[in-house]
C-alpha positions as CSV (number, residue, x, y, z in Angstrom):
1,X,-24.4,23.2,-31.9
2,X,-20.6,23.8,-29.8
3,X,-20.5,22.6,-26.1
4,X,-20.6,26.5,-24.5
5,X,-23.9,26.5,-26.2
6,X,-25.5,22.8,-25.1
7,X,-27.3,23.2,-21.4
8,X,-25.6,21.3,-18.8
9,X,-28.4,18.7,-18.2
10,X,-27.8,18.5,-22.8
11,X,-24.1,18.9,-22.2
12,X,-24.0,15.5,-20.1
13,X,-26.1,13.8,-22.4
14,X,-23.7,14.2,-24.8
15,X,-20.9,13.3,-23.4
16,X,-22.4,9.6,-22.0
17,X,-23.6,9.4,-25.9
18,X,-20.2,10.2,-27.2
19,X,-18.8,7.7,-24.6
20,X,-21.6,4.5,-25.6
21,X,-20.6,4.7,-29.0
22,X,-17.2,4.7,-28.4
23,X,-17.4,1.3,-26.6
24,X,-19.4,0.4,-29.0
25,X,-16.5,1.8,-31.6
26,X,-14.3,-0.7,-29.2
27,X,-16.4,-3.6,-30.0
28,X,-16.6,-3.1,-33.6
29,X,-13.1,-2.9,-33.7
30,X,-11.8,-6.0,-32.2
31,X,-14.3,-7.8,-33.8
32,X,-12.1,-7.1,-37.3
33,X,-8.8,-7.5,-35.4
34,X,-10.0,-11.0,-34.5
35,X,-10.9,-12.0,-38.1
36,X,-7.5,-10.2,-39.0
37,X,-5.9,-12.7,-36.4
38,X,-7.8,-15.4,-38.0
39,X,-7.3,-14.6,-41.0
40,X,-3.4,-14.4,-41.3
41,X,-3.8,-11.2,-43.0
42,X,-1.6,-9.2,-41.6
43,X,1.1,-10.7,-43.6
44,X,0.0,-9.7,-47.1
45,X,1.6,-6.7,-45.6
46,X,4.8,-8.4,-44.5
47,X,4.5,-8.1,-41.1
48,X,4.7,-11.4,-38.6
49,X,1.6,-11.1,-36.5
50,X,-1.1,-9.0,-35.7
51,X,0.6,-7.5,-32.4
52,X,3.1,-6.1,-35.0
53,X,0.6,-5.4,-37.5
54,X,-0.7,-3.0,-35.1
55,X,1.7,-1.9,-33.3
56,X,2.6,0.0,-36.6
57,X,-0.5,1.0,-38.1
58,X,-1.8,2.1,-34.2
59,X,1.5,4.2,-33.6
60,X,1.2,2.6,-30.0
61,X,3.3,0.0,-27.9
62,X,4.2,-3.7,-28.2
63,X,1.9,-4.2,-24.8
64,X,-0.9,-2.7,-25.9
65,X,-1.1,-4.2,-29.4
66,X,-0.6,-7.1,-27.3
67,X,-3.7,-6.4,-25.1
68,X,-5.6,-5.7,-27.6
69,X,-5.2,-8.9,-29.7
70,X,-5.5,-10.7,-26.8
71,X,-9.0,-9.1,-26.4
72,X,-10.3,-9.5,-29.7
73,X,-9.4,-13.8,-29.2
74,X,-11.6,-14.0,-26.2
75,X,-14.3,-11.6,-27.3
76,X,-14.6,-13.7,-30.4
77,X,-15.3,-16.4,-28.0
78,X,-17.6,-14.7,-25.8
79,X,-20.2,-13.2,-27.7
80,X,-22.0,-12.7,-24.3
81,X,-19.2,-9.9,-23.4
82,X,-18.8,-8.5,-26.5
83,X,-22.4,-7.7,-26.7
84,X,-22.4,-6.0,-23.6
85,X,-19.6,-3.9,-24.7
86,X,-21.3,-3.4,-28.0
87,X,-24.4,-2.0,-26.3
88,X,-22.1,0.0,-24.1
89,X,-22.4,-1.6,-20.9
90,X,-19.4,-2.2,-19.9
91,X,-15.9,-0.2,-20.6
92,X,-13.1,-2.0,-22.7
93,X,-11.4,-2.3,-18.8
94,X,-14.4,-4.8,-17.8
95,X,-14.4,-6.7,-21.0
96,X,-10.7,-7.3,-20.0
97,X,-11.1,-8.3,-16.4
98,X,-14.2,-10.7,-17.9
99,X,-11.6,-12.1,-20.2
100,X,-9.0,-13.3,-18.1
101,X,-11.2,-14.6,-15.9
102,X,-12.4,-16.9,-18.4
103,X,-9.2,-17.9,-18.9
104,X,-8.6,-18.8,-15.6
105,X,-11.7,-20.5,-15.2
106,X,-13.5,-21.3,-18.4
107,X,-15.9,-24.1,-17.4
108,X,-17.1,-22.6,-14.3
109,X,-17.1,-18.6,-16.5
110,X,-19.2,-20.9,-18.7
111,X,-21.6,-21.8,-16.1
112,X,-21.9,-17.9,-14.2
113,X,-20.9,-15.7,-17.3
114,X,-24.3,-13.9,-17.3
115,X,-24.4,-13.3,-13.3
116,X,-20.6,-11.6,-14.0
117,X,-22.0,-9.5,-16.6
118,X,-24.7,-8.3,-14.9
119,X,-22.4,-7.2,-12.4
120,X,-19.9,-5.9,-14.2
121,X,-22.6,-3.6,-15.2
122,X,-23.6,-1.8,-11.8
123,X,-19.4,-1.7,-10.9
124,X,-16.7,-0.1,-11.3
125,X,-13.2,-2.0,-13.3
126,X,-11.4,-1.8,-9.2
127,X,-14.3,-3.1,-7.4
128,X,-15.5,-5.8,-10.9
129,X,-11.9,-7.0,-10.0
130,X,-12.3,-7.2,-6.9
131,X,-15.5,-9.8,-7.1
132,X,-13.5,-11.5,-9.6
133,X,-10.9,-12.0,-7.3
134,X,-13.5,-13.6,-5.0
135,X,-15.3,-15.3,-7.4
136,X,-11.6,-17.2,-8.1
137,X,-11.4,-18.2,-4.4
138,X,-14.8,-19.6,-4.0
139,X,-14.1,-21.7,-6.9
140,X,-10.7,-22.7,-6.3
141,X,-8.5,-21.2,-3.2
142,X,-5.2,-23.6,-4.4
143,X,-5.5,-21.1,-7.6
144,X,-6.1,-18.0,-5.6
145,X,-3.5,-18.4,-3.6
146,X,-1.3,-19.4,-6.5
147,X,-2.0,-16.2,-8.5
148,X,-1.1,-14.2,-5.4
149,X,2.0,-15.5,-4.9
150,X,2.6,-14.6,-9.1
151,X,1.7,-11.5,-8.1
152,X,3.8,-10.7,-5.9
153,X,6.8,-12.3,-7.9
154,X,6.3,-9.7,-9.8
155,X,7.1,-6.9,-7.8
156,X,10.0,-4.8,-9.4
157,X,11.5,-1.3,-8.8
158,X,13.4,0.6,-10.8
159,X,15.7,4.0,-9.9
160,X,18.2,5.5,-12.6
161,X,19.7,8.3,-14.0
162,X,18.3,10.0,-17.3
163,X,20.8,12.4,-18.8
164,X,19.1,15.8,-18.1
165,X,20.7,14.6,-14.7
166,X,17.1,13.8,-13.3
167,X,15.9,10.2,-11.6
168,X,13.3,7.9,-13.1
169,X,11.8,5.9,-10.2
170,X,8.6,3.2,-11.5
171,X,8.0,-0.4,-11.1
172,X,5.1,-2.4,-10.0
173,X,4.4,-3.7,-6.1
174,X,1.8,-6.5,-5.0
175,X,-1.4,-5.6,-3.5
176,X,0.1,-6.1,0.3
177,X,3.3,-4.3,-0.1
178,X,1.8,-1.3,-2.4
179,X,-1.1,-0.6,0.3
180,X,1.8,-0.5,2.6
181,X,3.1,2.3,0.2
182,X,0.1,4.0,-0.7
183,X,-0.7,4.7,2.8
184,X,2.4,5.9,4.2
185,X,2.5,8.7,1.2
186,X,-1.4,9.6,2.2
187,X,-0.4,9.8,5.5
188,X,2.1,12.5,4.9
189,X,0.7,14.1,1.5
190,X,-3.2,14.3,3.6
191,X,-1.7,17.5,6.1
192,X,-0.3,19.4,3.0
193,X,-3.2,18.6,0.8
194,X,-5.7,21.1,3.5
195,X,-3.0,24.0,3.0
196,X,-5.0,26.3,0.3
197,X,-1.1,27.9,-0.2
198,X,0.5,24.6,-1.3
199,X,0.2,24.3,-5.3
200,X,2.1,21.6,-5.8
201,X,0.4,18.9,-7.9
202,X,-0.7,16.0,-5.7
203,X,2.0,13.5,-7.9
204,X,4.3,17.0,-6.6
205,X,2.7,15.8,-3.6
206,X,3.5,12.1,-3.5
207,X,7.2,12.5,-4.5
208,X,8.2,15.1,-1.8
209,X,5.9,12.1,0.8
210,X,8.3,9.7,-0.9
211,X,11.2,12.4,0.0
212,X,10.2,12.6,3.7
213,X,9.9,8.8,4.6
214,X,13.1,8.3,2.8
215,X,15.2,10.6,4.3
216,X,13.5,10.0,7.6
217,X,14.9,6.5,7.6
218,X,18.2,7.4,6.7
219,X,18.0,9.8,10.1
220,X,16.8,7.0,12.1
221,X,18.4,5.3,14.6
222,X,17.5,1.5,12.6
223,X,19.6,2.5,9.5
224,X,22.3,0.1,9.1
225,X,25.2,1.3,9.3
226,X,28.1,1.5,6.1
227,X,31.6,1.9,6.8
228,X,30.9,2.2,10.5
229,X,28.2,5.2,9.9
230,X,24.6,5.7,9.0
231,X,23.8,6.4,5.2
232,X,23.9,9.6,3.9
233,X,24.1,11.6,0.8
234,X,27.9,13.1,0.6
235,X,28.0,17.0,-0.8
236,X,31.4,17.7,-2.3
237,X,31.5,21.2,-2.8
238,X,34.4,23.8,-2.4
239,X,33.8,26.9,0.3
240,X,32.9,30.1,-2.4
241,X,30.4,27.9,-3.6
242,X,29.3,27.6,-0.1
243,X,30.1,31.2,0.8
244,X,27.8,32.6,-2.3
245,X,30.5,33.3,-4.5
246,X,31.5,31.8,-7.6
247,X,33.0,28.4,-7.0
248,X,33.6,25.5,-9.5
249,X,33.0,22.3,-7.0
250,X,29.4,21.5,-6.2
251,X,28.8,18.3,-6.7
252,X,26.3,14.7,-4.8
253,X,27.6,11.7,-5.2
254,X,25.7,9.0,-7.6
255,X,23.8,12.2,-9.4
256,X,26.0,15.1,-10.2
257,X,26.7,18.3,-10.9
258,X,23.4,20.7,-8.6
259,X,23.0,24.6,-7.9
260,X,25.0,26.6,-5.6
261,X,21.8,27.4,-3.6
262,X,20.7,23.3,-3.1
263,X,24.2,23.1,-1.5
264,X,24.1,25.8,0.5
265,X,20.8,24.2,1.7
266,X,21.6,20.8,2.2
267,X,24.6,22.4,4.2
268,X,21.9,24.4,6.3
269,X,22.1,21.1,8.3
270,X,24.4,18.6,7.7
271,X,27.7,17.3,9.1
272,X,31.1,18.8,7.6
273,X,33.9,17.2,6.7
274,X,36.9,19.8,6.0
275,X,39.4,18.5,3.0
276,X,42.3,20.6,2.4
277,X,43.5,19.9,-1.6
278,X,46.0,20.5,-4.0
279,X,44.8,21.5,-7.0
280,X,41.4,20.6,-7.6
281,X,41.9,16.3,-6.8
282,X,44.4,15.7,-4.1
283,X,43.5,15.3,-0.7
284,X,46.6,16.8,1.8
285,X,44.6,16.5,5.1
286,X,41.0,15.4,6.0
287,X,39.5,17.4,9.0
288,X,37.2,15.7,11.5
289,X,33.7,15.1,10.5
290,X,31.3,18.0,12.9
291,X,27.7,18.5,13.0
292,X,26.4,21.9,12.5
293,X,23.8,22.0,14.4
294,X,24.6,20.1,18.1
295,X,21.9,17.8,19.5
296,X,21.5,20.2,22.2
297,X,20.4,23.2,19.8
298,X,18.5,20.9,18.0
299,X,16.5,19.9,20.8
300,X,16.1,23.2,22.1
301,X,14.9,24.3,18.6
302,X,12.1,21.2,18.5
303,X,11.3,23.0,22.2
304,X,11.3,26.6,20.5
305,X,9.6,26.0,17.5
306,X,7.4,23.0,18.1
307,X,7.9,22.0,14.1
308,X,8.3,23.9,11.2
309,X,8.3,28.0,12.0
310,X,6.5,28.9,8.3
311,X,3.4,30.4,9.0
312,X,0.2,27.9,8.9
313,X,2.7,24.8,8.4
314,X,2.2,21.6,11.0
315,X,4.7,19.7,9.8
316,X,6.6,17.8,13.2
317,X,9.7,18.3,14.1
318,X,11.0,15.2,13.1
319,X,10.2,16.2,9.4
320,X,11.9,19.3,9.5
321,X,15.6,20.5,8.7
322,X,17.7,23.1,11.3
323,X,17.3,26.3,8.6
324,X,20.5,29.0,9.2
325,X,19.0,32.5,8.7
326,X,22.4,34.1,7.9
327,X,24.4,31.0,6.4
328,X,27.3,29.4,8.8
329,X,29.7,30.0,5.8
330,X,29.0,33.5,5.2
331,X,29.7,33.8,9.4
332,X,26.3,32.8,11.4
333,X,26.7,31.5,14.3
334,X,25.2,28.1,14.9
335,X,22.7,28.9,17.8
336,X,19.5,29.3,18.5
337,X,18.1,32.9,17.4
338,X,20.2,32.7,14.3
339,X,18.3,28.9,13.5
340,X,14.9,28.1,13.0
341,X,13.3,24.7,11.9
342,X,11.7,24.7,8.6
343,X,10.2,22.0,6.9
344,X,11.8,20.5,3.5
345,X,8.9,22.6,1.2
346,X,10.0,25.8,3.1
347,X,13.2,25.1,3.8
348,X,13.1,25.0,0.1
349,X,11.3,28.2,-0.8
350,X,13.8,30.0,1.7
351,X,16.9,28.7,-0.7
352,X,15.3,29.8,-3.6
353,X,14.5,32.3,-5.8
């Protein structure tokens, strides 16, 4: 019978049955992996370890294979945890958390494991992890503090540009710092989530929230100076591009080529320096840096618009750009009647296709 033919109750029951069967299958698979590891039978096929055998046969990463092997080894010594997994009472993640606790405090775990397994049956993995953290503190406060320091030392953040011009940002944060970041992102994301016209995914809103927070910091008076001025993006663009004609130069420093319309959007509310060149690359004269939007006009825009002027948007002034209705490169004046405050999302839409 296909899923479409099942009644709601039967559909739910079938999903739960399959999940329980999947957990039993995982327990059996871990038992088999433990036996392969004990016999070292991977050597029969020319592999150097159970991890390398799994990585090749399962087509998974080395890290994932290592986690399977480590859990298989631990469950071979923790029959009650293995039984709970096989019976479908706990998940793979529950078993991994309990196995980790048994390594940290083997004697105490031996005494408390039945209580901890019963707790795991009623808790989500996240709540079980929290309960185990309290359990560790209760039995060894000093070791618990060492663990917190170990987590702090594992913090890291990577930022690199890919071959197609995208930026990849990933890493790990310790619990305290991660909570700060998570709270800040949610504070910016929450109003967006209430906008029914916002079609961005949660991941896209999270990304845009990070950009908003970063831009707000760069615009703030507290940002440290570099070379006598606050950090800033450097946009290199020629006049034909800004005027909407076919140009040749349109680049962001450390990023590379961007679209002409992106350059026009960034130039809407930015400091501009004139550079006269002889040929494509020999500077002859550099003019003084001027602000496209003077502070007095910016203040007047804040009073008039109160934030993003797009219908239904409530982004405050600090999250907005001043948008030229007629771009200054096209002869539009930097005056109140030619300017409007737009949040970055609506500013992008104003310059979009």
